[in-house]
MARNU-835289 format. One record per residue (C-alpha): residue number from 1; residue in one letter; x, y, z. Coordinates in Angstrom, 3 decimals, always signed. Example, Ala and Ser with C-alpha at 12.3 -4.5 7.8 and 13.67 -1.06 7.14 Angstrom:
REC   k r        u        v        w
REC   1 A  +12.300   -4.500   +7.800
REC   2 S  +13.670   -1.060   +7.140
//
This chain:
REC   k r        u        v        w
REC   1 M  +21.471  +21.644  +16.040
REC   2 D  +23.439  +24.647  +17.320
REC   3 R  +20.587  +27.026  +16.514
REC   4 L  +18.058  +24.652  +18.085
REC   5 E  +20.143  +24.333  +21.262
REC   6 N  +20.381  +28.143  +21.467
REC   7 A  +16.635  +28.465  +20.939
REC   8 L  +15.944  +25.991  +23.742
REC   9 A  +18.388  +27.733  +26.092
REC  10 G  +16.673  +31.071  +25.489
REC  11 A  +13.241  +29.523  +25.900
REC  12 R  +14.235  +28.054  +29.274
REC  13 R  +15.350  +31.484  +30.534
REC  14 R  +12.259  +33.269  +29.244
REC  15 H   +9.800  +30.427  +29.967
REC  16 E   +8.760  +30.305  +26.308
REC  17 K   +7.805  +27.523  +23.926
REC  18 V   +9.765  +26.299  +20.918
REC  19 A   +8.194  +24.221  +18.134
REC  20 V  +10.219  +21.786  +16.029
REC  21 L   +8.690  +20.949  +12.653
REC  22 F   +9.978  +18.006  +10.592
REC  23 L   +8.928  +18.343   +6.940
REC  24 D   +9.281  +15.728   +4.209
REC  25 L   +8.214  +16.182   +0.586
REC  26 D   +5.683  +13.630   -0.638
REC  27 R   +6.742  +11.408   -3.552
REC  28 F   +9.867  +13.462   -4.243
REC  29 K  +11.532  +10.276   -5.533
REC  30 V   +9.065  +10.184   -8.434
REC  31 I  +10.301  +13.593   -9.617
REC  32 N  +13.963  +12.591   -9.224
REC  33 D  +13.446   +9.307  -11.081
REC  34 S  +11.368  +10.734  -13.910
REC  35 L  +12.989  +14.147  -14.507
REC  36 G  +16.475  +13.649  -13.101
REC  37 H  +18.391  +14.855  -10.061
REC  38 A  +19.172  +18.251  -11.590
REC  39 V  +15.471  +19.109  -11.714
REC  40 G  +15.057  +17.626   -8.238
REC  41 D  +17.794  +19.923   -6.918
REC  42 L  +16.113  +22.961   -8.465
REC  43 L  +12.877  +21.953   -6.795
REC  44 L  +14.632  +21.672   -3.419
REC  45 H  +16.087  +25.188   -3.833
REC  46 A  +12.619  +26.542   -4.597
REC  47 V  +11.097  +24.674   -1.646
REC  48 G  +13.744  +26.102   +0.710
REC  49 A  +13.011  +29.640   -0.452
REC  50 R   +9.282  +29.092   -0.100
REC  51 L   +9.678  +27.726   +3.443
REC  52 R  +11.771  +30.742   +4.470
REC  53 G   +8.994  +32.981   +3.199
REC  54 C   +6.466  +31.282   +5.500
REC  55 V   +8.311  +31.864   +8.796
REC  56 R   +9.641  +34.811  +10.782
REC  57 E  +13.165  +36.217  +10.699
REC  58 Q  +13.987  +34.746  +14.116
REC  59 D  +12.980  +31.234  +13.048
REC  60 T  +15.267  +28.656  +11.436
REC  61 V  +14.794  +26.596   +8.270
REC  62 A  +17.339  +23.845   +7.618
REC  63 R  +17.606  +21.129   +4.996
REC  64 V  +18.952  +18.105   +6.850
REC  65 G  +19.219  +15.660   +3.958
REC  66 G  +17.423  +14.463   +0.857
REC  67 D  +14.001  +16.088   +0.789
REC  68 E  +13.808  +16.535   +4.581
REC  69 F  +13.675  +19.941   +6.258
REC  70 I  +13.572  +20.993   +9.916
REC  71 I  +11.971  +24.270  +10.953
REC  72 V  +12.512  +25.752  +14.427
REC  73 L   +9.866  +28.236  +15.548
REC  74 N  +11.091  +30.432  +18.437
REC  75 A   +8.921  +32.000  +21.131
REC  76 V   +5.650  +30.501  +19.898
REC  77 G   +2.339  +30.906  +21.670
REC  78 D   -0.360  +28.272  +21.964
REC  79 T   -0.983  +25.216  +19.810
REC  80 A   -3.347  +27.157  +17.559
REC  81 E   -0.546  +29.546  +16.554
REC  82 I   +1.774  +26.633  +15.745
REC  83 A   -0.989  +24.921  +13.773
REC  84 A   -1.584  +28.117  +11.756
REC  85 T   +2.082  +28.207  +10.756
REC  86 A   +2.051  +24.504   +9.899
REC  87 E   -1.051  +24.967   +7.768
REC  88 R   +0.611  +27.880   +5.983
REC  89 L   +3.648  +25.707   +5.227
REC  90 V   +1.561  +22.793   +3.954
REC  91 D   -0.522  +25.102   +1.744
REC  92 A   +2.601  +26.779   +0.364
REC  93 M   +3.947  +23.459   -0.846
REC  94 T   +0.864  +22.809   -3.001
REC  95 Q   +1.543  +25.891   -5.168
REC  96 E   +3.115  +25.083   -8.533
REC  97 I   +6.888  +25.387   -8.853
REC  98 V   +8.580  +25.649  -12.269
REC  99 A  +11.973  +23.920  -12.374
REC 100 D  +13.970  +23.965  -15.644
REC 101 G  +10.760  +24.548  -17.565
REC 102 H   +8.890  +21.744  -15.828
REC 103 P   +5.750  +22.813  -13.934
REC 104 L   +5.833  +20.755  -10.725
REC 105 T   +3.288  +20.337   -7.978
REC 106 T   +4.331  +18.665   -4.761
REC 107 T   +2.915  +18.272   -1.279
REC 108 C   +4.500  +17.705   +2.098
REC 109 S   +3.952  +15.789   +5.319
REC 110 L   +4.845  +17.647   +8.486
REC 111 G   +5.312  +16.547  +12.093
REC 112 I   +5.448  +18.833  +15.116
REC 113 S   +6.945  +18.524  +18.609
REC 114 I   +6.918  +21.238  +21.270
REC 115 F   +9.314  +22.316  +24.028
REC 116 P   +8.794  +21.876  +26.938
REC 117 E   +5.609  +19.751  +26.679
REC 118 N   +7.086  +16.885  +24.660
REC 119 S  +10.742  +17.074  +25.712
REC 120 S  +13.523  +19.436  +26.774
REC 121 D  +16.170  +17.645  +24.685
REC 122 A  +16.931  +18.820  +21.135
REC 123 G  +17.565  +15.349  +19.707
REC 124 T  +14.408  +13.951  +21.274
REC 125 L  +12.310  +16.832  +19.941
REC 126 I  +13.593  +16.103  +16.422
REC 127 K  +12.893  +12.386  +16.860
REC 128 Y   +9.365  +13.089  +18.049
REC 129 A   +8.697  +15.509  +15.188
REC 130 D   +9.968  +12.848  +12.775
REC 131 Q   +7.561  +10.297  +14.268
REC 132 A   +4.686  +12.750  +13.954
REC 133 M   +5.644  +13.375  +10.314
REC 134 Y   +5.332   +9.667   +9.532
REC 135 C   +1.920   +9.687  +11.170
REC 136 A   +0.928  +12.503   +8.796
REC 137 K   +2.151  +10.417   +5.854
REC 138 E   +0.216   +7.373   +7.002
REC 139 S   -2.899   +9.535   +7.353
REC 140 G   -2.820  +10.377   +3.653
REC 141 R   +0.036  +12.913   +3.221
REC 142 N   -0.354  +16.645   +2.490
REC 143 A   -1.014  +17.234   +6.186
REC 144 F   +0.588  +18.005   +9.555
REC 145 H   +0.422  +16.090  +12.819
REC 146 F   +1.404  +16.936  +16.385
REC 147 F   +3.477  +14.513  +18.437
REC 148 T   +1.607  +12.873  +21.302
REC 149 D   +2.419  +10.263  +23.915
REC 150 A   +0.255   +7.890  +21.898
REC 151 L   +2.507   +8.513  +18.873
REC 152 N   +5.563   +7.698  +20.951
REC 153 T   +3.914   +4.478  +22.129
REC 154 Q   +3.207   +3.615  +18.496
REC 155 A   +6.852   +4.278  +17.602
REC 156 V   +8.074   +1.974  +20.382
REC 157 E   +5.586   -0.653  +19.229
REC 158 R   +6.763   -0.257  +15.630
REC 159 H  +10.386   -0.698  +16.692
REC 160 S   +9.482   -3.812  +18.683
REC 161 L   +7.608   -5.252  +15.710
REC 162 E  +10.560   -4.526  +13.416
REC 163 S  +12.927   -6.334  +15.773
REC 164 D  +10.582   -9.332  +15.935
REC 165 L  +10.118   -9.323  +12.158
REC 166 R  +13.853   -9.782  +11.625
REC 167 G  +13.714  -13.211  +13.229
REC 168 A  +10.277  -14.232  +11.999
REC 169 L  +11.460  -15.820   +8.755
REC 170 E  +14.132  -17.868  +10.515
REC 171 R  +11.600  -19.075  +13.072
REC 172 G   +9.055  -19.938  +10.390
REC 173 D   +6.426  -17.603  +11.836
REC 174 F   +4.800  -16.793   +8.488
REC 175 F   +2.131  -18.841   +6.740
REC 176 L   -0.229  -18.372   +3.802
REC 177 L   -3.993  -18.436   +3.593
REC 178 Y   -5.846  -18.471   +0.289
REC 179 Q   -9.038  -16.613   -0.629
REC 180 P  -10.909  -17.808   -3.724
REC 181 E  -11.971  -15.719   -6.691
REC 182 V  -15.269  -16.994   -8.084
REC 183 N  -16.805  -16.756  -11.563
REC 184 L  -20.092  -14.900  -11.156
REC 185 V  -21.828  -16.916  -13.875
REC 186 S  -20.681  -20.487  -13.295
REC 187 G  -19.621  -20.332   -9.648
REC 188 E  -16.281  -21.911  -10.572
REC 189 I  -13.176  -21.039   -8.578
REC 190 T  -11.102  -19.159  -11.132
REC 191 G   -8.224  -18.073   -8.919
REC 192 L   -6.841  -17.704   -5.415
REC 193 E   -5.170  -14.823   -3.633
REC 194 A   -2.272  -15.780   -1.361
REC 195 L   -2.450  -13.762   +1.866
REC 196 V   +0.459  -13.757   +4.309
REC 197 R   -0.141  -14.078   +8.042
REC 198 W   +2.295  -13.818  +10.953
REC 199 R   +1.982  -16.163  +13.893
REC 200 H   +3.926  -14.287  +16.576
REC 201 P   +5.185  -16.448  +19.469
REC 202 Q   +3.811  -13.993  +22.086
REC 203 R   +1.311  -11.769  +20.297
REC 204 G   -0.517  -14.503  +18.413
REC 205 I   -1.725  -13.714  +14.896
REC 206 V   -0.537  -10.244  +13.832
REC 207 A   -2.732   -8.592  +11.195
REC 208 P   -1.014   -7.707   +7.884
REC 209 G   -2.068   -4.076   +8.324
REC 210 D   +0.061   -3.964  +11.472
REC 211 F   +3.282   -5.479  +10.144
REC 212 I   +3.361   -4.887   +6.356
REC 213 P   +3.924   -1.093   +6.703
REC 214 V   +6.730   -1.802   +9.199
REC 215 A   +8.241   -4.317   +6.779
REC 216 E   +8.098   -1.823   +3.896
REC 217 N   +9.660   +1.013   +5.888
REC 218 S  +12.476   -1.209   +7.167
REC 219 G  +13.221   -3.002   +3.888
REC 220 L  +12.179   -6.348   +5.385
REC 221 I   +9.423   -6.552   +2.781
REC 222 L  +12.059   -7.869   +0.349
REC 223 P  +12.806  -11.179   +2.137
REC 224 I   +9.164  -11.497   +3.232
REC 225 G   +7.941  -10.896   -0.319
REC 226 E  +10.376  -13.486   -1.658
REC 227 W   +9.161  -15.995   +0.944
REC 228 V   +5.525  -15.399   -0.070
REC 229 L   +6.344  -15.926   -3.752
REC 230 R   +8.296  -19.115   -3.048
REC 231 A   +5.644  -20.490   -0.674
REC 232 A   +2.820  -19.828   -3.161
REC 233 C   +4.748  -21.498   -6.000
REC 234 A   +5.625  -24.459   -3.755
REC 235 Q   +1.930  -24.876   -2.937
REC 236 L   +1.075  -24.793   -6.631
REC 237 R   +3.686  -27.472   -7.255
REC 238 Q   +2.171  -29.618   -4.491
REC 239 W   -1.285  -29.286   -6.022
REC 240 Q   +0.190  -30.136   -9.418
REC 241 D   +1.856  -33.284   -8.020
REC 242 E   -1.409  -34.325   -6.352
REC 243 G   -3.338  -33.918   -9.590
REC 244 V   -5.444  -31.096   -8.196
REC 245 R   -6.895  -28.684  -10.748
REC 246 L   -4.597  -25.649  -10.893
REC 247 V   -5.927  -22.095  -10.880
REC 248 P   -3.847  -18.897  -10.886
REC 249 V   -2.568  -17.834   -7.471
REC 250 A   -2.201  -14.087   -6.970
REC 251 V   +0.718  -12.676   -4.973
REC 252 N   +0.830   -9.037   -3.889
REC 253 V   +3.969   -7.157   -4.930
REC 254 S   +5.035   -4.039   -3.021
REC 255 A   +6.608   -1.054   -4.743
REC 256 V   +9.849   -1.799   -2.874
REC 257 Q   +9.955   -5.325   -4.322
REC 258 F   +9.046   -4.190   -7.819
REC 259 R  +11.864   -1.644   -7.913
REC 260 Q  +14.398   -4.131   -6.550
REC 261 E  +17.124   -4.930   -9.056
REC 262 G  +16.775   -8.555  -10.025
REC 263 F  +13.057   -8.851   -9.232
REC 264 C  +12.289  -10.362  -12.636
REC 265 S  +15.180  -12.802  -12.256
REC 266 L  +13.771  -13.880   -8.891
REC 267 V  +10.345  -14.556  -10.415
REC 268 R  +11.881  -16.488  -13.297
REC 269 T  +14.085  -18.548  -10.948
REC 270 V  +11.258  -19.473   -8.580
REC 271 V   +8.953  -20.477  -11.436
REC 272 E  +11.680  -22.614  -13.006
REC 273 E  +12.717  -24.216   -9.702
REC 274 T   +9.145  -25.268   -8.890
REC 275 S   +8.366  -26.296  -12.504
REC 276 I   +4.897  -24.779  -12.404
REC 277 P   +3.157  -23.228  -15.425
REC 278 P   +4.128  -19.532  -15.264
REC 279 E   +0.580  -18.482  -16.119
REC 280 C   -0.491  -19.925  -12.759
REC 281 I   +1.281  -17.068  -10.954
REC 282 E   -0.426  -13.689  -10.947
REC 283 L   +1.383  -10.618   -9.635
REC 284 E   -0.858   -7.940   -8.132
REC 285 L   +0.460   -4.395   -8.533
REC 286 T   -0.917   -1.058   -7.340
REC 287 E   -1.829   +1.842   -9.610
REC 288 S   +0.625   +4.246   -7.957
REC 289 L   +3.430   +1.728   -8.500
REC 290 L   +2.709   +1.582  -12.231
REC 291 L   +2.981   +5.355  -12.549
REC 292 S   +6.109   +5.816  -10.406
REC 293 N   +8.582   +5.665  -13.317
REC 294 E   +7.011   +4.695  -16.611
REC 295 S  +10.203   +3.777  -18.480
REC 296 V  +11.386   +1.452  -15.706
REC 297 V   +7.882   +0.033  -15.212
REC 298 H   +7.552   -0.717  -18.931
REC 299 A  +10.835   -2.632  -18.963
REC 300 V   +9.968   -4.700  -15.875
REC 301 L   +6.432   -5.488  -17.045
REC 302 R   +7.716   -6.485  -20.472
REC 303 E  +10.175   -8.939  -18.906
REC 304 L   +7.504  -10.348  -16.597
REC 305 K   +5.203  -10.928  -19.567
REC 306 E   +8.038  -12.725  -21.345
REC 307 I   +8.305  -15.046  -18.334
REC 308 G   +4.608  -15.799  -18.810
REC 309 V   +3.157  -14.694  -15.469
REC 310 Q   -0.152  -12.844  -15.307
REC 311 L   -0.442   -9.242  -14.131
REC 312 A   -3.267   -7.620  -12.197
REC 313 I   -3.922   -4.120  -10.875
REC 314 D   -5.057   -4.280   -7.268
REC 315 D   -7.376   -1.765   -5.538
REC 316 F   -8.338   -0.290   -8.899
REC 317 G  -10.096   +3.063   -8.733
REC 318 T   -8.311   +4.440   -5.669
REC 319 G   -5.207   +5.787   -7.372
REC 320 Y   -4.759   +7.368  -10.796
REC 321 S   -7.136   +5.236  -12.861
REC 322 S   -6.380   +5.930  -16.491
REC 323 L   -7.384   +4.335  -19.772
REC 324 S   -3.985   +5.185  -21.263
REC 325 Y   -1.873   +3.249  -18.788
REC 326 L   -4.214   +0.253  -18.876
REC 327 R   -3.659   +0.122  -22.610
REC 328 Q   +0.108   +0.678  -22.353
REC 329 F   +0.945   -1.846  -19.662
REC 330 H   -0.970   -4.839  -21.073
REC 331 V   -2.224   -6.136  -17.743
REC 332 D   -4.545   -9.132  -17.611
REC 333 K   -6.876   -8.209  -14.784
REC 334 V   -8.207   -5.301  -12.726
REC 335 K   -9.564   -5.726   -9.210
REC 336 I  -12.176   -3.168   -8.160
REC 337 D  -11.312   -1.814   -4.727
REC 338 Q  -13.628   -2.966   -1.965
REC 339 S  -14.379   +0.641   -0.969
REC 340 F  -16.625   +0.865   -4.053
REC 341 I  -18.245   -2.523   -3.428
REC 342 R  -18.972   -1.821   +0.254
REC 343 D  -21.704   +0.749   -0.531
REC 344 L  -22.568   -0.561   -3.967
REC 345 V  -26.221   -1.073   -3.025
REC 346 T  -26.798   +2.311   -1.375
REC 347 D  -24.390   +4.745   -3.045
REC 348 R  -25.209   +5.732   -6.616
REC 349 D  -21.717   +7.134   -7.216
REC 350 D  -20.043   +3.877   -6.142
REC 351 A  -22.449   +1.925   -8.326
REC 352 A  -21.700   +4.184  -11.309
REC 353 I  -17.927   +3.912  -10.802
REC 354 T  -18.173   +0.122  -10.485
REC 355 A  -20.233   -0.119  -13.681
REC 356 A  -17.760   +2.145  -15.495
REC 357 I  -14.742   +0.055  -14.426
REC 358 I  -16.477   -3.133  -15.558
REC 359 G  -17.352   -1.518  -18.896
REC 360 L  -13.758   -0.336  -19.303
REC 361 G  -12.531   -3.855  -18.623
REC 362 K  -14.839   -5.274  -21.271
REC 363 I  -13.588   -2.800  -23.876
REC 364 L   -9.950   -3.696  -23.153
REC 365 N  -10.598   -7.454  -22.844
REC 366 L   -9.529   -7.475  -19.205
REC 367 T  -10.882   -9.744  -16.499
REC 368 V  -12.630   -7.660  -13.841
REC 369 V  -12.779   -8.868  -10.232
REC 370 A  -14.845   -7.218   -7.491
REC 371 E  -13.117   -7.310   -4.096
REC 372 G  -14.770   -7.334   -0.690
REC 373 V  -18.103   -8.867   -1.703
REC 374 E  -20.071   -9.659   +1.455
REC 375 E  -23.778   -9.582   +0.558
REC 376 E  -26.098  -11.333   -1.856
REC 377 T  -27.438   -8.000   -3.113
REC 378 Q  -23.903   -6.997   -4.102
REC 379 V  -23.554  -10.247   -6.042
REC 380 S  -26.835   -9.584   -7.863
REC 381 I  -25.790   -6.086   -8.920
REC 382 L  -22.363   -7.283  -10.061
REC 383 Q  -24.023   -9.998  -12.121
REC 384 E  -26.327   -7.376  -13.642
REC 385 Y  -23.256   -5.295  -14.555
REC 386 S  -21.642   -8.411  -16.123
REC 387 C  -18.694   -8.409  -13.747
REC 388 D  -16.504  -11.440  -14.443
REC 389 E  -15.413  -12.545  -10.974
REC 390 A  -15.752  -11.687   -7.306
REC 391 Q  -13.854  -12.252   -4.091
REC 392 G  -14.910  -11.730   -0.499
REC 393 Y  -16.390  -13.137   +2.684
REC 394 Y  -19.691  -13.867   +0.917
REC 395 F  -17.920  -16.735   -0.812
REC 396 S  -15.186  -17.589   +1.653
REC 397 T  -12.832  -16.131   +4.219
REC 398 P   -9.123  -16.758   +3.585
REC 399 R   -8.613  -20.475   +4.242
REC 400 P   -5.603  -22.777   +4.847
REC 401 P   -4.252  -24.883   +1.956
REC 402 D   -5.843  -28.193   +3.029
REC 403 E   -9.350  -26.725   +2.943
REC 404 I   -8.695  -25.068   -0.409
REC 405 T   -7.387  -28.406   -1.714
REC 406 E  -10.689  -30.078   -0.892
REC 407 R  -12.605  -27.256   -2.529
REC 408 L  -10.528  -27.480   -5.726
REC 409 K  -11.134  -31.232   -5.871
REC 410 V  -14.906  -30.703   -5.783
REC 411 G  -14.790  -28.821   -9.063
REC 412 S  -17.085  -26.060  -10.279
REC 413 I  -19.986  -24.733   -8.272
REC 414 A  -23.329  -24.658  -10.043
REC 415 I  -25.171  -21.367   -9.547
REC 416 A  -28.922  -21.745   -9.757
REC 417 S  -31.390  -18.924  -10.301
REC 418 A  -30.266  -17.149   -7.132
REC 419 P  -26.667  -16.158   -6.544
REC 420 C  -26.910  -17.388   -2.956
REC 421 A  -26.563  -20.920   -4.369
REC 422 V  -22.837  -20.239   -4.400
REC 423 V  -22.870  -20.248   -0.623
REC 424 S  -25.854  -22.420   +0.205
REC 425 G  -24.527  -25.214   -1.951
REC 426 A  -20.962  -26.359   -2.301
REC 427 W  -19.269  -23.769   -0.083
REC 428 H  -20.868  -25.280   +2.979
REC 429 M  -18.894  -28.416   +2.210
REC 430 L  -15.899  -26.553   +3.631
REC 431 G  -17.657  -26.342   +6.965
REC 432 S  -19.424  -23.460   +8.643
REC 433 S  -16.145  -21.640   +9.233
REC 434 A  -15.767  -21.044   +5.504
REC 435 V  -18.541  -18.459   +5.501
REC 436 R  -18.354  -15.476   +7.794
//
């Protein structure tokens, strides 16, 4: 802070610019968890040396905590010059570093604020650079991002959402909708995915994409995730008491929840309290979560399987798809990410990847579900590839429990010669709103 204050004072006298760069290593926790803190410390030493080698003698590189670094660039020119330095820093991080015999490759996310354009205050410049860094992370990591007024507006909005989220559970603002998974041969509803929605008292319905990242960053995903699990199990118990045919209900599990101490105990407690068959709860996990710390993941998955719940890999194909971990982790289901289904009809690569995932599932005796199905032609191709199940607006939008109850009472849906019978027949019994 002292060096930054001095840099700003000099820049004011000389009418120069100062750039503040906030750098955070991507997925550093994975290295710490898997190889230990000693290796992590060696990596940080190497990163510090590499950063110093990318800047000038008059610039400052500081490690401010954990895997976070701040770089102060004195007397910089235009934005292009700052961007060139930022690009050099980002590229430098991708070069392999050997720490205690371990070859490591890491990337970084970097945010940039500029004096005097963004602020004349040192603390504010750091805050703005931090906000820009998070924008770089949200854009896919391994990148840099400049602070803008729009970013600041987003940060204020995020803070407001976080404040509102803290009272949302107490107010009962959350509710669940359910989207069916359909057997592509029989048309039978084989499962449901529980999807959380937030009914904000002023904003109306807030999309999950707007509040889930805020919840994860703030730690609020833990109480929200527990509420979703309890609400889904309570709904299953209600259907069981009403004599409605039970199908597995899938609940998304964030990496924060999964790593929480006592997560398995929570699942076991909720299942026992609601007295539902454990196999009727399906936990959806992401690929990156499964690879974050294999020893810990193995132990948690083993305990979850002992409880009797089902396990699914969500958004399959977008992460680190690997035959080895599918075999190791003994999951029950893979869900093909909708990005492959969206262009299934027109993109040969997406079609080939989809066919390969389905074939892999068959070999490993896994149920394969295609997500984001919206067109009859997609259904036809998935049937041709022998995909087991599908989910998407073609069959139904996410619906409230009472509508799903009526659909479950109807029973299986007969599919005639054309797959459109799934929609043209029984789904219309839910009303026109059931089909997009």
